[in-house]
N, C-alpha and C positions, 0 to 999 in steps of 0.2 A: 304302788302303785305296781302288780303281781308286772313278770312277762315269760314269755313263750317261747322258747326258743326251736325252731326248727328249716328241715331241710325247703330250700325257694324250691320249689321245680324241679326231685330229684331228677325226669329224664332228659335236663336240657345242662345238666351243671358243667359238661365238662366241652364248656365248648370250644376248648382250644389249644388242644387237645394234637399230637402228630408220633408219638411213641405208642408200640404195640404191647401191650400190659403183658404180664404174666407172672400165676401163682408165684404167694410166698413162699417158700420154705418154713416159712415161721410158723404157719397155718398147718403143717406138715407134723410141726414136733410141738407144741398145744403153746407156746413161747408166744404165742398174744397179747402187748405191754398194752393196757385202755388209755390210750390218750385221747384225746382233748375227737378228736377226728370219727378214733371206735365208738367208745360216746355216745357215739349221738349215732353210727347205726348200730349202735344196740337197744339204744332207748326204747322200749317199747313202740311208743309210739310213732318212730320214727321206720324198727327194722324192718318191717314185710314194701316200703320204697325203700331202702335199703338194698336189699338181697338184692329186689327184683333188677330195683340201680347196676346193683358189683355182675349179675347174674349179662345184662348186656355189658358189665363195662369190660372185664377179662374175655375178651374177645379181640382179632386182629384185627379186625374192624375199630375199636373204639378210643378215646379220648386221652390222652397224655395227664388233664391238671383241671383242678374242677374249684369253682368258685361254692365254699357257705356260706348259705349270709341266712341268719335273722329279723326274721319280724317278731313284734312286736302288738300282742294282744291284750287286750288290759283285764286284769279280771280271772287268770287260771288258772297259778301252780305257781309255787314259790321256790322258782328261778328266777334266780335274778341274770337281768340284760348281759351282765360286762362275761357273762362264765360261754357268752356263742358271737363273739364278734364275726365280723365278714372275714373268712380266713381262703386264702387260697394257700391250696398243698399242693405239692408236685406227684409227677408219679407212681414210683418208689411208694409211697404216702397211703394213697392211693389203691395202690393193687396192695399191698402188706395189713391195711385196715378191713377191704373185700373179700381179703384170703383165709380172714381171721373168721366174717362170717355166712361164706356159704362151707355149708356140710357135705358138699361135691363140689366137682370140677361142671363144671357147662361144655357145652357140648360142644367144640369146637369149631369156631365159620370158615373155614374154605375161602379165603380171598386170590384169584383167579388172577393175573396178572400176562393179557397176549399183548406182543411182542408182535407185531404184522410189521416182515419186513416184504420193499418191495421196490424189485428189480425192473427196469425201465429198461430198454435197447436201441438206443437212440441209429435208428438207420435215414437213409434217401426216402425220399417217396418212392413207395415203388413204380417200376410203367406200366402200367394197364395190359390186359395181353392186346400183343399186334393184330392187327384181321387175319383173316385165313382167309382166303394165300395173300401174304405180303404183295407179291405185284399183280397189279388189274390185270383182266382185260390178254395175261403174257401170252396166250394162243392165238391172238388175233382173230379168234372165231367168230366173238359178236362180227364180223364183217367189218368192225370203223375202229379207226385209231385210237379212241378215246379210251380210259386220259393222257397213255402216249401223247405228246408230237414230237414232232420228225420234221425239225427245222433244215437247212441248207446254214452251214456258219460262217465257214468259207469256198467261195469269196462272198461275201454277207454283202458287197454291192451290186453285184451282177446278177441280173437273169441270164438264168442259165439252162431256161427251163426249155432251149430248143434242143438241147445234149443232155439236160437232166430230168431223168420223171426219178419220184416214188412215194411207196403211198400203202395199202393191206392191195394185198394180188398172190394169187390161188397162183398152182398148187403150194402147201406149206407140207413139212415135216412130215414125213411118212404116210403122203395121201392124204393127207386134215386137207382141208377146205381154204387157208387160211396162212399168207404172210406178209413179214413189214416183205418185200424189193424193192431193193433202190436200182439204180441204170445209171452206170457216163457211158455213152457211146462214142462219146465224140475224144476222150479218153485224154484231158483236164490237166494241165499244169498238175496243181493242188487243186482239191476240191476235199469238201469234211463235213457230211451229213451225218444231222446229233438225232439217237432215237432218244428220249429221255420220260422217267418218269421219278411222280417224290413219292417215297416211300413213306407211311409210317414206324417207327422201329423205337427203339428202346436206347435207348444213349447209356456207352461202355457195354452191350453187351455183340459178340464176335456171331458172322450171317455169313453162308454161304450161296455164289452165287451161281447162276448155272441155265447157260440155253443153249440155243443146233445154233449151227450157223452155215454158211456157204461162202464164197468168193470167186468165182466165175473169170481169170483170170492170165494170162499170163504175163503182169503186171510181176513183179519181186518186190515195186517198192509200196504194191493195194498191205490197207489190211486192217480188220476189228480189234477196238482198243475199247475196254469195258473201264468207267473209271465209276468211282462214289463220291461223288463231287469232286472234287479234285484231284483225289487219289488215282493212279492206274492202278485197277485190284489184278487186269490180267491184259493177253491181245494174243493175238491169233499166230501161228510160227509164218516167219517170213517164205515169201515161194521161193524154188531154185533159180535162178537164170540162166537163161538157156539161148542157146544159139551163138553167132556171134558177131555181129554188124549189135550197130549202134540201136539201141530199142527205141528212137525216134526217128527212125527211117521208115519208113512209108514200106519200103519194101518188106522190113522187119513183120513187121503186122498183116501182110498179106501171105505171109509164109509161118507165121502160127495157127493156130487152130483153134477158138475157143473151149479153156477145156469144160466136160457134163458136169453139174451142177454137183456138187459132190458132199451131203450134209455130213460135220460133224462141231462135236465137245470141245467149247471153251466154262470154264469153271475157275473160277477165286470165292480166295472169306477178306470181308475188311466188317475193323468193329469203329461201330455208332458211336460218332461223337453226338452227337445230340439224339433228338425225339423225332425226328426226319430225316431222309437223306436221299439225294438225285443222285437213281441209278440211270446212265446216259452209257449207250453203247455207242460208239463212232466208228463212223465206218468212211478213209482216209485212205485217197491215191493221190503217188506227188510225182510219178511217169501219164504219156500222154497212151498209153499201150487202151486203157477202155475197162470197162468190169463192171460185174454185178452181183451184187450180194442179196447175199437172204439173211432172213432173222427169226426165229421160231420160239417157241419154247420157255419161253425166260422165265424164271422162277426163280426165287432167294425166300433159304431155310437159316430156320435159326442153328448157328449149329454145333 
């Protein structure tokens, strides 16, 4: 029986490769020894396929090993089957044999490997822009109190409406229509009225708070305090003590004239502890002389 040895599927010979082959220097020196692989490549029956294969093989993307498998075809040539046993050739043998049959180096294929480095910066969740203005109805020109609340905090269980009044009333600062007014005509031993509003702010951000106020009284213990939550932000300065008699005596009250309304500035700063902050303006008296307070143009802005 006659056997024919052929290269089986030359386009798929190199299926286990990992190395990148290059032209062997012996081809440049015409020093090509015809081993079994090279003889298979130069065989006229396979040379064109071998040339096409080698041109593809000697590229940066080529594979590094190949298996040459013999196929038996009855009655074709005088070549013994044993001449072409199934053989696996390493990369140096393949590149060497290919170097010997190529007349010119193939145009290299450039493979570009791009490494993309992504940098992710982790930050806390950003705070949405606070509404402008942060304080709603800070000038009370709506003629109503909302969204403020104005309550008698102390004494909390005693009806003082006969002596104490509070609400939105005109005129306001600078001749405007309205302001908040708190009046204690009887001179309570201790009185606290709180004007409050819940604000939307950004946690950790610093804010300025400012307002116009007045307190018409001869009571040196009357104050206006500004809080955010339970933290004191600022307060009105103490009034001077005048006269020689005890302030609780009726004669002392009669001797003193009630001061005229004089609007003043009150300001401070605070840092928001969370996304909401309760702004509280407290009107406090601790003596029996009576007092009238006013507040207007309450503003909170980022510092």
